[in-house]
C-alpha positions, -999 to 999 in steps of 0.1 A, spaced: 278 -420 390 279 -447 364 296 -438 331 265 -445 310 245 -420 331 272 -394 328 272 -398 290 234 -397 288 233 -365 309 260 -349 287 242 -359 255 209 -345 269 227 -313 279 241 -309 243 207 -315 228 191 -289 251 219 -264 242 212 -270 205 175 -266 210 181 -233 229 203 -220 201 178 -230 175 150 -213 194 170 -181 197 177 -181 159 140 -188 151 129 -160 175 153 -136 159 141 -144 124 105 -141 135 112 -106 148 128 -96 115 98 -109 96 73 -92 119 92 -59 113 91 -64 75 53 -71 76 48 -40 98 67 -19 73 47 -33 44 14 -25 63 26 11 68 35 14 31 0 1 21 -18 25 44 3 54 32 -4 44 -4 -42 43 2 -41 78 17 -19 91 -12 -42 75 -37 -72 93 -23 -52 126 -25 -42 119 -61 -78 112 -70 -89 145 -55 -62 164 -73 -71 147 -106 -108 155 -101 -99 192 -94 -77 194 -125 -104 179 -147 -129 203 -133 -106 232 -139 -100 221 -174 -137 220 -181 -145 252 -163 -117 272 -180 -120 253 -213 -83 247 -211 -73 225 -240 -37 222 -228 -48 209 -194 -72 184 -210 -44 172 -233 -20 168 -204 -46 148 -185 -53 126 -215 -15 120 -221 -13 107 -185 -43 83 -189 -69 105 -174 -101 105 -194 -133 123 -184 -167 132 -198 -184 165 -196 -219 161 -184 -245 188 -181 -272 187 -154 -307 179 -165 -329 209 -170 -300 230 -183 -315 252 -210 -282 251 -231 -282 213 -230 -318 212 -241 -311 234 -271 -326 266 -257 -310 300 -258 -281 309 -235 
């Protein structure tokens, strides 16, 4: 084998080895990023479910505050940024000014 062919083959082998190592490192980094994205997706899904639960709890507390005329509970909700309005259904005699 001629010397220039031997050198060309060795250079090509080194280039291939570098590319294989580079490919392994990129693949490893890609797996890490995929895992991170998956963890964020799980966090977002859990946050949505917890948000729905929080809204239900807040609605229940507001309803209890109105039903029981609990000023302390209303104040607590207001302190935490929860505001609500008391609405009476149409046709309610008390809302129309009639007798109770």
